[in-house]
N, C-alpha and C positions, 0 to 999 in steps of 0.2 A: 780833233778839228778835221773838217772836211774842206776839200778844195775842188772847185769846178773850174776847168780850163776850157774855154771856148777858143778853138783854133779855126781861122778862116783865111782865105786867100787875100792877098793884098789887092787893092784896086788896080785894074789894068792887067792882072794875070788871067790868062784864059782859063775857063772852068768848063771843060767838056762834060763833066758829070752834071753840073748845074744846067747846062744847055739841054742835055738829054732829059732831065727831070722836067724842065719847062715844056719841052716838045711833047713828052708823054702826057703831061697834064692837059695840054691843049687837045691832044688826040682823044682824051677821055671826056672832052666837053667843057673843061675848065678854061674857057676862052679869056677870062679876066687876068690870067697869069701872063705877065709880060716877060719876065725873066726869073731865073732862080740861081742862087749860089749855094754850093754845098760846102759844109765845114765839118768839124769834128768836135765832140764833147767828151772830155776825159774827166772822170770823177776819181778823186783820191781820198782815202782815209789816212790821216796823219797822226802820229803820236805826239807831235808838238802841240803845246797849248798856247804858246806865245805867238800872237798874230804877226808881229813884225818878222820874227825868225822864220815862221812858216811861209810868209810871202816871199822872202828872199830865197828860201830853199826851192819853192815851187818855180820861181822865176829861173833859177839855175837849171832845174829839170827841163823847163821849156827850151831854154837856150842851148842846152847840151844834147837833148834827145827828142823831146815831144813835138817841137815845131821846127820847120825849116825857115830860118830867118831871111833867106833870100826871097821866098815867095809867100810866106805866111806871117800873119800877125796873130796875137793871142790876147785874151783878157782872162784875168784870174779873179775868182769869186771865193772868198773864204767865209766859213761859218763854223760856229762852235758845235 
């Protein structure tokens, strides 16, 4: 089983990297870019084949290590 974890800043949290990306894109002539937010994508290969168990385990991984619950949210996508 594979897990994709999309980690992103909560609304209202300042994103200096996203701001830098947006400014750089504008400098390169991409004037249609109004703003940018930067996040992380983590891909895991899991030995578990039970989707419910895998979901619970990946959520625990996110809560304990992969995401900062104070400033970040995350979405989990599981596939066989």
